N, C-alpha and C positions, 0 to 999 in steps of 0.2 A: 675249708673242710666240708666233706660230704655229710649229709644228715645221718644221725645215729639211728640205725635200723636194727630192730630186734625181732627175732622169731620167738613166740611164746607158745609152748605146747602144754595145754592144760590136761592133766592126767591124774585124777584122784583114784584112790585105791578101792572104793566101795562098790564096784559094779556088781549088780545082783543077777540080771538075766543071763549074762555071760561072765562067770566069775573070773577075776584077774584078767579081764579083757585087754587092758592096755599092754600087758606083757606076755599074753598068750601067744604061742608060736603061730604065725600066719605065713604060709608058703616059705618056710625055712628061716624066718627071723621073728623076733618079738614084734608084735604089731606096731608099737611105738617107733621102732627102728626105721620103718618106711618113711614116716613123717620127718624124722631127724635127717635121714639121708637125702630126701628131696630138698630140705632146707639148705643143707650143706652144698648140694650140687648146684643150687640156684646161684650161689656166689653173691647174693645180694644182702646178706645179713652180717652185722658186726658181732652179734651174739646170738646163740641159739640156746634158749633156756627152757626148762621144764618146770611147771608149777604143779607140785604134788604134795600130798600129805602122807605119802607111803614110802617107807625106806627102801623096799625092794624095787619099786618103780624108779626111785632116784638112782639106785645103783645101776640098773639096766640102762637108764638114760645116759649116765656118765660113760658107761662102757661103749656106747654107740656114738659118743662125741658131743653130747649136749652138756650143759652145765646146770647145776641145781644150786643157785646161790642162796636160797631160803627154802624152808618147808612151809607149805601153805597152812594158814591158821585153820583151826578146827571149825570156826564159824563160817568158813567159805568152802567146806568140804562135805556138805551133806547133799541129800538127793534133790533138794529144792533150790540150790544155789545155781544161778544162771551163768552164762559165759561172761557177760559184761562186768559184773563185780570182780570176777576172778582175774580178768585181764587188767582192769583198773588197778587192782591191788598190785599186780606184778609191775606195771608201768610206774606206779607211784613208788614202790620199793626200790626199783632200779634207779629212778631219778634221784631219790634221796640218799641212797647208799653207794652208788657207783657213778653213773654219768647220766645227764638228762637224755631222755629218749625223744626222738622226733617222730618216728614211725614205728608201729608195732604190728606184726602180723600174727594173728592167732591161727595156729594150724592144729586141727584136731588130731589127737593121738590115734584115732581109729579111722584114718583116711589113707589107706595104702595105695589108692589110685591117684593121689596128688602127685603132680609132676613139677620139676624145677622150672619148666617152660611156662606153666600156668602161673606159678608164683611170680615169675619175672613179668608176665603180662599184667598181673595185678599191680605190681610196683610201678610199671610204666603208666597205667591208668590213673592211679591215685596221685602220681606226680604231675600228670598232664591236666587232669580234670578239675583240680582245686576242690576236691570233695572230702568228706569226712571218712568215707569207707569205700573200699572196692572188694567185692566178695564173689565167690564162685556160685553160679546158678546153672540150672539146666531146664530144658522145656519139658512140660508134661507130654506123655505119649498119646493122650486122649483128651479131647476138648472138655475142660472142666465145666463148661456151661451145660453139658449134656449128662452130668453126673446124676446118679440115682442114689436114693437111700432106702433102707429097709425099715418099714414102719413098725410100730409096736404090735400091730396085728399080723406081722409077717408078710405083708404085701410090699409093693414098691411105689415110690413116688419120686418125681424129679425135683431136684433142688431149684431148677429154673425151668418150669414147664413152658414158659413163653418161647423157649428155644427148641421145642420138640420138632418143629418143621424147618428149623434153620439148618442150612447145609454146613457141614463141618468146616469147609474151606472159607465160609463167610464169618466164622467166629474168630475173635481175637486170640492169638496164641498166648498161652499162660506159662509162667516160669515159676520155679521154686528153688529155694536154698539148696545148694548141692552138698552142704555140710562138710566142706574140706578146709577152706581158709578164708580169713577176713583181714585184709589190710586195713589199718586205721591210723589216723594221726593220733599222736599222744593226747592232744586236747579232746578229740572225740571219745577216746577210751576213758579219760579221766572224768569227763562229764557224763559218761554212760549214755551217750546219745543213742537213740533207736537206730538199729542197723537197716531195717526195712523201711526206707523212706527216701525223700528227695535229696538227702545228703550223700546218697550211695550210688555207685556205678557198678554194673554187673560185669563179671568176667565169665563169659559164656563157655560152657563145657558140653561136649557131646554126651548124650544119655548113657552110652555104653561105658563111660568112665565115671559114672556116679553110682554109688551103692551105699545105702544106709546099712549099718551092721549093728543091729540091736538085739537080735535073737540068734540062737544056734542055727536056725534055718538060713538067716541072712548070712551068717559066717560061712556056711558050706557053699552057698551060691556065690559069694564073693570070691572064695578060693578057686572055684571052677572058672569063673570069669577072668580072674587075675592070671591063672595058668594059661588059659586060652590066649590071652593078650600077649603073654611072654612068648608063647610058642609062635604066634604070628610075627612078633618082632624078630625072632631068631631066623625066620625064613626070608626076611628082607635082605 
């Protein structure tokens, strides 16, 4: 038998900066629908579930092909609850009430740029590398070693002044979490192991397919970029 692989999409109802963000229409579909459809298109999951505390999100998720086998407890649905305990709860619930989970992939509900191909790449990596996690990353567009901050007096200072005269091409490239998906073994999730560490391998994405969507301005920019990418695909 092949390992039991589950996609878990966390989607709580209390978004404040963009109200109802997880089910708000994005380029013609509820935002969460893009994540569900990418998971379905990848063909690598036995189950696609949504972990939510919100009945409307649950109904939208089911309408687009995900299942909602439980409603998330209130103590895991506030502004301060991180991803790790939410996925741990889902893996634990599924293992106790349905079937043991071998691998779980957390896919964010606000990741319309996630692709089936990248999810498959993540699956191949976590299977081949004997690691706890495989997750999406992308590179910074500017060397972080030359970053500046604005001081309390309104002036500027370098975070790393020792690199003022270092050429950009001589600085180590830096990467950051792309905020799309996180493959993990059931054991890694249940132990809530840190994702950013030696037990993880990166799934590298191009910068143009990575967009945080936290504010209305982010949302508008993401829709422009998404439509431009769709138009480019139509011309191929």
